[in-house]
C-alpha positions in Angstrom: -0.1 0.0 0.0 3.0 2.5 0.8 4.3 1.9 -2.7 1.0 2.7 -4.1 0.7 5.9 -2.0 3.9 6.9 -3.0 3.1 7.1 -6.6 4.6 3.5 -7.9 2.2 2.1 -10.8 0.2 -0.7 -9.9 1.7 -2.9 -12.5 5.2 -2.4 -11.5 4.2 -3.2 -7.7 2.7 -6.5 -9.6 5.9 -7.2 -11.3 7.9 -6.7 -8.1 5.7 -9.0 -6.1 6.1 -11.8 -8.7 2.6 -11.6 -9.7 1.5 -12.9 -13.3 -1.6 -10.8 -13.4 -2.3 -7.5 -11.6 -5.5 -9.1 -10.5 -3.8 -11.0 -8.2 -2.1 -7.9 -6.6 -5.3 -6.2 -6.5 -6.4 -8.5 -3.7 -4.0 -7.2 -1.6 -4.5 -3.5 -2.3 -7.4 -1.1 -1.9 -7.1 2.5 -2.1 -7.7 4.3 1.1 -9.6 7.5 1.9 -6.6 9.7 1.0 -6.0 8.4 -2.2 -9.6 8.7 -3.3 -9.4 12.4 -2.3 -6.5 12.8 -4.4 -8.1 11.3 -7.2 -11.1 13.3 -6.9 -9.4 16.5 -6.5 -7.8 16.2 -10.0 -10.9 15.7 -11.7 -12.6 18.8 -13.5 -16.3 19.5 -13.7 -18.0 18.5 -17.0 -18.5 21.5 -19.3 -22.2 20.5 -20.1 -25.6 21.9 -19.4 -28.5 19.9 -18.2 -31.6 20.5 -20.1 -35.1 19.0 -19.5 -36.0 16.5 -21.7 -39.2 16.9 -23.9 -40.4 13.7 -25.6 -41.5 13.9 -29.2 -45.2 14.4 -29.9 -45.2 11.2 -31.8 -43.7 9.5 -28.7 -46.2 10.9 -26.5 -49.2 10.0 -28.5 -47.8 6.3 -28.8 -47.5 6.2 -24.9 -50.8 7.5 -24.3 -52.5 4.6 -26.3 -50.7 2.0 -24.1 
């Protein structure tokens, strides 16, 4: 866990431990709260505008027949 927190790539840790697959390494490593907070801090808010969906009249007519 300390290697991962220090920034060592996950696949390198797997190689150092002699694991054939990173899936094996994953059993021993889980991100802690600090790592999750750092990852979230690097994200940017999406540049999108939310609009209310308005169904086409044809769809509304179909749904009313159900």
